[in-house]
N, C-alpha and C positions, 0 to 999 in steps of 0.2 A: 656278279650272275653267271658263274663259271659253267652252270648247267646249260644254259642258253645257247644253243648251236649258233655259230657265228662265223662267217667268210669276211676276209678283210683282202679285197684286191688293191695293189699298189702299183698306181699307173704314173705315166710321165705329164701327159697332155690330155685336154679334152678330147674325144673320139676315140683314144688309144684303149678304152674300156670295151669298146664294141666288138672288134673283130674276134681278139683273142679269148674274151672271156663273156661277152654279152650273153650268151646261150647260159652259162654257168651262172651267172648274176639272177637272170629271169627264173631259170630253173629252181634256184635256192630259194628264191623270192617265193615261188609258187609252192614250194613244200614248207613254207613257214619259217626257213631260215633266215637269220637276221642278215644282212648284207650290207657291208662297209664298203665304200668306193672313196680310196684316199687319191686325190688327184694332185701331183707335187707341182706343177705349174698353171701358170694361165693362159699359156699358149701364144704369146706375144710374136712369134715369129712363124706364124700362120699367114694363108693369103689374106688379103685386104679385100675390101668390096671391088666388084667387077675384076677379081682375079690379080690385083695389085700384089707383087711379090715383095718379101722383106728384102730391102736395100735398093728397091725403086722409088722413084719420087711419088709423093703421095701417101706411102705407105704408113699408117697410124698405127703403132705396135700397141699404145692403149685401148684403141677402139676396137683393135682386132680381138684382144684379152676380153673386151667388155662382150663381145658378139658371140665368142666361143665358149664362155662360160654361161651364157643365155642358153645357147645349143646343148651344153653339157645339162643343164637343169632339165632340158626336154627330153633327154636321152636316158637320164636318171629316171623320169618320170615312166616313160616306155617299158624300161626294164623292169621297173618295180622295186629299184635299190632303195633299202629303208634309212640309209645314213650317208650323206655326201660331205665328206671332210676335205677341205682345200688348203694346203700348205702354202699356197701362195707365190711361189718362188717364179723367177722371171725365166722364160723360155732361153734355153742356152742356143738354139738353132741348129742345123745339121753339122756334122764334123766337118771342120775346117773353114767355116763361117767366121769372119771375124766377130760375131757375137759371143763366141764361145770365149773370148777375152773379158768381156763384162764382168767385173767383179760381183755383181749382184745375180748374175746367171747362176741357175741351180746347180751347173756342172763344178762351179767354183765355190759353193756353200760348203765349209768345213763339215767332213762328215760326222763328226761327234755333235754338231749341232743339230743338222736336220734329221739325224738318226734318233737323237733326243727327243725331236718331237713327234715323230712316228712312234717312239717307245713309248712316250705319253698318252697318244691313242691307243696303243695296243694296251696298255694299262686299263684304259677306260673300257673299252669294248670285249675284252679278253676273247680274241679270236681264236680258235681251236685250227682253223686253216688259214694259211696266207698264201696268196697268190702274186707272182711278180715275175720279171723276166729273167733270163740267164744273164750269166756274166758279161755276155756280149750284148746286152740289150737287146737280143734278137737281132738286130742288125746293124749295132755300131753305134747308135745316136747316143751322144754325151748324157741327154738328160733319161734315157732308158738305163744305161748303165749306173748312173747316180741313184736311180730308184731301185735298182736291184742293190747296189752297196747299203743303202739306208734299211731296206727291207730285211737284209741278213743282219747288219749289225744291231738293229732293234729287237729282232727275233732272238739272238744271242744275249743281247743286254736283258732282257726281260726272261726269257725262258718260258714266257705263255704259248704260242702257237705249239700245236702238238704234229702239226704237219705243213710243209712249206713246199709248195711247188713253182716251177717255172713253166710260162707257157710256152708252146711249141707247134711249128708248123711242120710235118715230117717231110723228108724230103720224097718219100714215093707219092705224097699227095699232091706235091707240088709238080711232078712229072706227070702224072694222071691228070690233073687240070691243064695242063700248057698241051698235052696231046690231043684232049678233047676239045680245047679251043682251035686247035690246028685243023683238026679234024671239020669242025662246023663253021672254017673260015673268019674264026674272030681274032682280031690281034689284040692281046692283052695290054701291049705297050711296054714292056719288059722281056728282058731273057736273062734269068740267073743263071749263074754260073752252077758247076755241078756241087759247090759246097755251100750253096744256099739252104737254109734250113735246116732241121734237126734230123741227125742219123736216126733211121725208124728204130734200131735197137735199143736207142736210150729213152723212147718214149715208154711211160709206165703206166699212162692211165688215159684212157679214150671216153668220152662223154657222149653220148646220144642227146642232142639238145634240139633235135629236129621239130619238138612241137613248139619251138619258142623261135623258129627261123623268121616269122613274119614279124615279130615284135623286134627281133636283131637288126631284121632290113630297116625297119622305120626307125630304129634307133640311130642307124649309121646314116640315114637320111637326114635325120636331125640336125646333124652336122654340116648342113647344106654349104657353109663358107668355104668349105675344105674339101668340095665334091670333086674339084678337079684333081686333087691327089689323091682319092680314094678310088683305086681302079677298077674294084669290085662294082662300083656302083655304075661303071660303064658296061658292064657285062650283062647279057640276056638274063632275064629274070630267072629262067629256069635252071641258069648255071649257078646264079647268086644262092638259090635255094639249096643246091647240093654243097655248096662251100658251108653255109650257113649252119647246117645241120649236125657237124661234128666239132668238137673242140678236143685238142689233145696236149699234155700235160707231162713234165718230166718231174717225179717226185725227188725233192732235194734232200728231204728228211722225214721221217716218220716216226712219232715216239709211240706208236700204237701198234698193235698187229695189224698187217695189212695182208690183203688176199694174194694168194698165189697165182700168178699171171697177169693179165692185163686188168687194171682197176677200172671199174665204170661207175664208181662214185667217190668223190673226194673226202668225203664224211665217213668212208668204211673204217670201221674200227672206233668211231665216236658216236654213234647213236644210240640212243639207249635201249 
């Protein structure tokens, strides 16, 4: 069904789908575009009940995975995603964790093997547009980097995607948010360095997803077990609404004519 417009988002863990692409997924779903979410790991290295961290006594990785996948199902329902595909790999944990050395961890799965599974999904769904992370995985997480690697490899192997994008957080947006928080006396709980985020000049695509802000917020709230790690949920709702309303991307390649200037539709050049 090459004619059916299809978006494929390739993410590392349950909950990764919401902040960078939740609005895109909801917007595409509302427009009748088939939306395919590929989640590469089961999220075993997330928080357990009562905030028990990985490595602490009582942390049950399998139970964490079960809980997070159930939350993912609810998030997918809220965003209107039509197809969820789970690769089922084991969460590698944050960079430097002992779990990075687990042979079953996603970061250690042979690239050809994991990319082959994703390529098979591309063959099945025939997505014209694929979205994933940049080569640093956004912030250096091993599983995000591996998701990037397999998305690039599968796209090259199949030649199916006509456009491929990386999620991005513009540096100017981060500065604006932090300044606004300081003015309102809110402590965001982190202080990124000047290199955090994507240089504004690299941003190719800016999407207005404000009509789907509430849906995006609810999808993020659905991942309640990881709420302590999702700093936006600790911010005032009016600030959340501002952040949720726009999503930005870097176009890695486009094999169709693209508009001059900033793109406002990832399916530009592909619609009938």
